[in-house]
C-alpha positions as CSV (number, residue, x, y, z in Angstrom):
1,M,35.5,-7.7,34.6
2,K,36.9,-9.2,31.4
3,R,33.7,-11.1,30.8
4,I,31.7,-7.9,31.2
5,Y,34.0,-6.1,28.8
6,L,33.8,-8.9,26.2
7,F,30.0,-9.0,26.5
8,Y,30.0,-5.2,25.9
9,I,32.1,-5.6,22.7
10,I,30.0,-8.4,21.4
11,F,26.8,-6.4,22.1
12,S,28.2,-3.4,20.4
13,L,29.2,-5.3,17.3
14,I,25.7,-6.9,17.1
15,S,24.1,-3.5,17.4
16,V,26.3,-2.0,14.6
17,F,25.7,-5.1,12.4
18,T,22.0,-5.0,12.9
19,S,21.6,-1.3,12.2
20,A,23.7,-1.6,9.1
21,Q,21.1,-4.1,7.8
22,T,18.3,-1.6,7.8
23,I,17.7,1.7,6.2
24,T,15.4,4.3,7.9
25,F,13.6,7.0,5.9
26,I,12.8,10.2,7.8
27,S,11.4,13.5,6.9
28,E,13.9,16.2,6.0
29,K,11.7,18.8,7.7
30,T,10.5,17.0,10.9
31,N,13.0,14.1,11.3
32,K,9.9,11.9,11.8
33,P,9.9,8.4,10.2
34,L,8.3,8.1,6.8
35,S,6.2,5.0,6.2
36,K,5.1,3.8,2.8
37,V,8.2,4.9,0.9
38,S,8.6,2.6,-2.2
39,V,12.0,1.8,-3.6
40,F,11.9,0.9,-7.3
41,G,14.6,-0.9,-9.2
42,R,15.8,0.1,-12.7
43,D,13.3,-2.5,-14.3
44,G,10.3,-1.1,-12.4
45,S,10.3,-3.7,-9.7
46,I,9.2,-2.6,-6.3
47,L,12.1,-3.8,-4.1
48,A,11.0,-2.4,-0.7
49,Y,8.3,-0.5,1.1
50,S,9.0,1.1,4.4
51,D,7.0,0.2,7.5
52,I,5.5,2.5,10.2
53,D,9.0,3.2,11.6
54,G,10.3,4.2,8.1
55,K,12.5,1.1,7.9
56,I,13.3,-1.3,5.0
57,E,15.8,-4.2,4.9
58,K,19.0,-3.2,3.0
59,Q,19.3,-6.8,1.6
60,T,16.2,-6.2,-0.5
61,L,18.2,-3.7,-2.6
62,V,20.1,-5.5,-5.3
63,P,23.1,-3.4,-6.5
64,S,22.6,-4.4,-10.1
65,Q,19.1,-2.7,-10.0
66,E,20.4,0.8,-9.6
67,K,19.6,3.6,-10.2
68,F,16.9,3.2,-7.5
69,Q,13.9,5.5,-7.5
70,L,12.2,6.5,-4.3
71,V,8.5,7.2,-4.4
72,Y,6.6,8.8,-1.5
73,N,3.0,9.8,-1.4
74,N,2.6,8.6,-5.0
75,F,5.4,11.0,-6.2
76,P,9.0,10.4,-7.1
77,V,11.3,12.1,-4.5
78,A,14.8,10.8,-5.3
79,T,17.0,8.7,-7.6
80,L,20.0,7.0,-5.9
81,S,22.8,4.6,-6.6
82,Y,23.4,1.7,-4.2
83,S,26.4,3.5,-2.6
84,E,24.3,6.5,-1.7
85,F,22.1,4.6,0.7
86,E,22.9,5.3,4.3
87,P,21.5,3.8,7.6
88,V,19.3,7.0,7.9
89,M,18.0,8.7,4.8
90,K,16.4,12.1,4.9
91,I,13.6,12.6,2.3
92,N,12.0,15.8,1.1
93,D,8.4,14.8,1.8
94,Q,6.9,18.2,1.0
95,V,7.1,17.9,-2.8
96,K,3.4,17.6,-2.9
97,E,0.9,19.8,-1.1
98,I,-1.1,18.1,1.6
99,E,-4.8,18.3,0.6
100,T,-7.4,19.4,3.2
101,V,-10.3,17.0,3.7
102,V,-13.6,18.8,2.8
103,I,-16.4,18.4,5.4
104,K,-19.9,18.8,3.9
105,N,-23.3,18.6,5.6
106,N,-21.7,18.3,8.9
107,K,-25.0,18.0,10.8
108,P,-25.1,14.5,12.3
109,A,-27.3,12.1,10.3
110,K,-27.9,8.3,10.0
111,Y,-25.0,7.7,7.6
112,I,-21.5,9.1,7.2
113,L,-20.1,9.2,3.6
114,I,-16.4,9.1,3.1
115,K,-15.3,9.9,-0.5
116,G,-11.8,9.8,-1.9
117,N,-9.3,8.6,-4.4
118,F,-7.8,5.1,-4.6
119,N,-5.1,3.1,-6.4
120,S,-4.5,-0.6,-6.4
121,Y,-1.7,-2.7,-8.0
122,V,-0.4,-6.2,-7.9
123,T,3.2,-7.4,-8.3
124,V,4.7,-10.8,-8.9
125,N,8.2,-11.3,-7.8
126,S,8.4,-7.5,-7.3
127,K,7.3,-6.8,-10.9
128,L,4.0,-5.0,-11.8
129,N,1.2,-7.3,-13.0
130,G,-1.8,-5.0,-13.0
131,Y,-2.9,-1.5,-11.9
132,A,-6.2,0.2,-11.1
133,D,-7.2,3.6,-9.8
134,G,-10.4,5.6,-9.4
135,V,-12.9,7.6,-7.2
136,I,-14.9,5.9,-4.5
137,T,-17.3,6.6,-1.7
138,Y,-17.8,4.4,1.4
139,I,-21.0,4.6,3.4
140,F,-21.0,3.8,7.1
141,D,-23.7,3.6,9.6
142,N,-23.1,6.6,11.8
143,K,-24.2,4.9,15.0
144,T,-22.5,1.5,14.7
145,K,-19.7,2.7,12.5
146,K,-20.1,-0.4,10.4
147,L,-19.6,-0.3,6.6
148,K,-22.9,-0.4,4.7
149,S,-21.6,-0.2,1.1
150,T,-18.6,0.5,-1.1
151,N,-19.5,2.6,-4.2
152,V,-17.0,2.9,-7.0
153,E,-17.9,6.0,-9.0
154,Q,-15.4,5.7,-11.8
155,Y,-12.1,3.9,-12.4
156,R,-9.3,2.8,-14.8
157,I,-7.7,-0.6,-15.3
158,F,-4.2,-1.2,-16.8
159,R,-2.7,-4.6,-17.6
160,L,0.7,-5.6,-18.8
161,N,1.0,-7.2,-22.2
162,D,2.4,-10.7,-21.6
163,P,1.1,-13.7,-23.6
164,K,3.2,-16.3,-21.8
165,E,0.6,-17.6,-19.3
166,E,1.2,-21.2,-18.3
167,K,-1.3,-23.0,-16.2
168,K,1.3,-24.7,-14.0
169,Q,3.7,-21.8,-13.9
170,T,2.4,-19.4,-11.3
171,A,5.0,-16.8,-12.1
172,S,3.5,-16.3,-15.6
173,W,-0.1,-15.9,-14.4
174,D,-2.2,-12.8,-15.0
175,Y,-3.2,-11.6,-11.5
176,G,-5.2,-8.7,-12.8
177,N,-8.4,-10.2,-11.3
178,S,-6.8,-9.7,-7.9
179,L,-7.1,-5.9,-8.3
180,N,-9.7,-4.6,-5.8
181,P,-10.7,-1.2,-4.4
182,P,-9.4,-0.8,-0.8
183,K,-11.5,-2.7,1.9
184,L,-12.4,-0.3,4.7
185,K,-14.6,-2.8,6.6
186,K,-13.0,-2.3,10.1
187,V,-11.8,1.3,10.1
188,G,-14.8,2.5,12.0
189,N,-14.3,-0.1,14.8
190,L,-10.5,-0.3,15.4
191,E,-11.1,-2.9,18.2
192,E,-11.9,-5.5,15.6
193,F,-8.2,-5.4,14.5
194,K,-7.2,-6.9,17.8
195,K,-6.9,-10.6,17.1
196,K,-4.6,-13.4,18.2
197,N,-2.4,-13.3,15.0
198,T,-2.1,-9.5,14.8
199,R,0.4,-7.0,16.0
200,I,-0.6,-3.3,16.4
201,K,1.7,-0.3,16.5
202,E,1.0,3.4,16.7
203,L,3.0,6.4,15.6
204,K,2.4,10.1,16.2
205,G,3.7,11.9,13.1
206,A,4.2,15.6,12.4
207,S,0.9,15.9,10.4
208,K,-1.0,12.7,11.2
209,D,-1.4,9.8,13.6
210,E,-0.9,6.3,12.2
211,I,-1.8,2.8,13.2
212,E,-0.1,-0.2,11.7
213,V,-1.8,-3.6,12.0
214,I,0.2,-6.8,10.9
215,G,-1.4,-10.2,10.6
216,E,0.5,-13.4,9.7
217,Y,-0.7,-16.9,8.7
218,L,0.9,-20.1,7.3
219,Q,4.3,-19.1,8.6
220,K,5.5,-22.6,9.5
221,K,3.6,-24.9,7.3
222,E,2.4,-24.6,3.7
223,F,-1.2,-25.2,2.5
224,A,-1.7,-27.6,-0.5
225,L,-4.7,-27.6,-2.9
226,F,-5.1,-29.1,-6.3
227,G,-1.3,-29.4,-6.8
228,F,-0.6,-25.8,-5.7
229,R,1.3,-24.8,-2.6
230,F,0.6,-21.6,-0.5
231,F,2.9,-20.2,2.2
232,D,3.7,-17.1,4.2
233,L,0.4,-15.2,4.1
234,R,0.8,-11.7,5.6
235,G,-1.2,-8.5,5.7
236,I,-0.2,-5.0,6.7
237,Q,-2.8,-2.3,7.2
238,N,-1.8,1.3,7.8
239,I,-4.5,3.7,8.9
240,A,-3.9,7.5,9.2
241,F,-6.0,9.9,11.1
242,E,-6.0,13.6,11.8
243,K,-3.2,14.5,14.3
244,N,-4.2,14.3,18.0
245,S,-7.7,13.2,17.0
246,Q,-10.1,10.6,18.5
247,K,-9.3,8.3,15.5
248,T,-13.0,8.1,14.4
249,L,-14.4,7.9,10.9
250,K,-14.6,11.7,10.5
251,D,-10.8,11.8,11.3
252,L,-9.8,9.3,8.6
253,L,-7.1,10.6,6.2
254,E,-5.7,7.4,4.5
255,F,-6.0,3.7,4.4
256,N,-3.3,1.5,3.0
257,E,-3.2,-2.3,2.9
258,I,-0.5,-4.7,1.6
259,E,-1.2,-8.4,1.3
260,F,1.5,-11.0,0.7
261,I,1.4,-14.6,-0.4
262,K,3.9,-17.1,-1.7
263,L,2.7,-19.7,-4.1
264,K,3.9,-22.3,-6.6
265,H,2.7,-25.4,-8.4
266,K,4.2,-28.6,-7.1
267,S,6.3,-28.9,-10.3
268,E,7.9,-25.5,-9.7
269,K,11.1,-25.4,-7.7
270,D,10.7,-22.0,-6.0
271,Y,7.8,-20.0,-4.5
272,N,6.6,-16.9,-6.3
273,Q,5.9,-13.8,-4.2
274,V,2.6,-12.1,-5.0
275,I,1.9,-8.7,-3.3
276,S,-1.2,-6.6,-3.7
277,Y,-1.3,-2.9,-2.7
278,E,-4.5,-1.0,-2.0
279,N,-4.5,2.7,-1.1
280,F,-7.3,5.1,-0.3
281,Y,-7.0,8.9,0.4
282,T,-10.0,10.8,1.8
283,T,-11.0,14.0,0.0
284,E,-14.5,14.6,1.4
285,I,-16.7,13.6,4.4
286,S,-20.4,14.3,4.6
287,F,-23.5,13.1,6.5
288,S,-26.8,12.0,5.1
289,N,-30.0,10.1,5.9
290,E,-29.8,8.4,2.5
291,N,-27.5,5.4,1.8
292,K,-28.2,5.1,-1.9
293,M,-25.9,6.6,-4.5
294,E,-25.0,6.2,-8.1
295,S,-22.1,3.8,-8.7
296,V,-20.6,1.5,-11.3
297,K,-19.6,-2.2,-11.1
298,F,-15.8,-2.6,-10.7
299,N,-14.7,-5.0,-13.5
300,T,-11.0,-5.7,-14.1
301,E,-11.6,-6.3,-17.8
302,I,-12.7,-2.7,-18.6
303,S,-12.2,0.9,-17.5
304,N,-15.3,2.9,-16.6
305,Y,-15.1,6.7,-16.3
306,K,-16.8,9.9,-17.5
307,T,-14.2,12.5,-16.4
308,Q,-10.4,12.6,-16.5
309,Y,-10.2,12.5,-12.7
310,W,-6.6,11.5,-12.7
311,Q,-5.5,14.9,-14.0
312,D,-6.4,16.5,-10.7
313,A,-3.1,17.6,-9.0
314,S,-4.1,15.9,-5.8
315,F,-4.9,12.5,-7.4
316,P,-2.6,9.6,-6.4
317,N,-1.6,8.7,-10.0
318,M,0.9,5.9,-9.7
319,Q,0.1,5.0,-13.4
320,T,2.6,7.7,-14.6
321,I,5.3,6.2,-12.5
322,F,4.7,2.6,-13.7
323,S,4.4,3.8,-17.3
324,S,7.8,5.5,-17.0
325,F,9.3,1.9,-16.6
326,F,7.0,-0.2,-18.8
327,K,6.1,2.3,-21.5
328,D,3.6,0.9,-24.0
329,D,3.6,-2.5,-22.4
330,L,1.2,-1.1,-19.7
331,Q,-2.1,-0.9,-21.6
332,E,-5.4,0.6,-20.4
333,K,-8.5,-1.5,-20.8
334,Q,-11.1,0.0,-23.0
335,N,-13.3,2.6,-21.3
336,K,-17.0,1.7,-21.0
337,K,-18.5,5.2,-21.5
């Protein structure tokens, strides 16, 4: 009996200790978990990003980085001190209206066109290194659901001014060339996500259904090439569909991908954490027998737009949030009109 009682006490202490190490963000309105909540530090570093269960590790929050800014759905939702964080945090997730996806030419045809807005950004050791956003259309074969083409219609590129690039110091590199539009290759065939090194989790939310796919590589041994070391490659993809839908292409609402890699030169003591974020939000779905459309080449050295698309109230404009931290150091590349 004493052994059972002792085991119960130990188990209870472990449970309390474990829960105290995580913070869970939930909706103030529905009490459902909120994935993709970013926690910014005072210097603009992205310290944490909640998973499909709304959880982050509390140890990622450095007290000296307060006040912390919470960003959800590309919009600031709260500013908190370290002491204000609790194991469960309720967030007002209704500060931005949920946009309805427009369905055009809904008569089935050879191709399905999914148009929307995107933003992409890269961080090095949690600090922004480059940012892009724009308008894009993906064309899929309506029969096989395979991606036929990715068509960027217009976009902006922003880079931080930092002249201290050293060849053998990976922390000082400009990773702007790693900026890419979101890659929606597999969203039409979800079975392709099921691989040996992946974990898949589903969540039914209040307004959408989500699927989280996690893949991990180089977890136990580093990879060496030309004096550089690579370690801990991970990818997290979050795909959101209409609530209670069949999770087909015409139900797609959002696609988000985060890619992690740690790297260093052999002369460097510590690894540097590079993270890329790619986010897509569907605005319009249509069907067509044509798979050709006007697009521009995505080039990380220039911007290329004809309209101020980012001024639309529904646009996921993370640039304003980053600029609030980095001011004039975040410079837009010249627009190729």
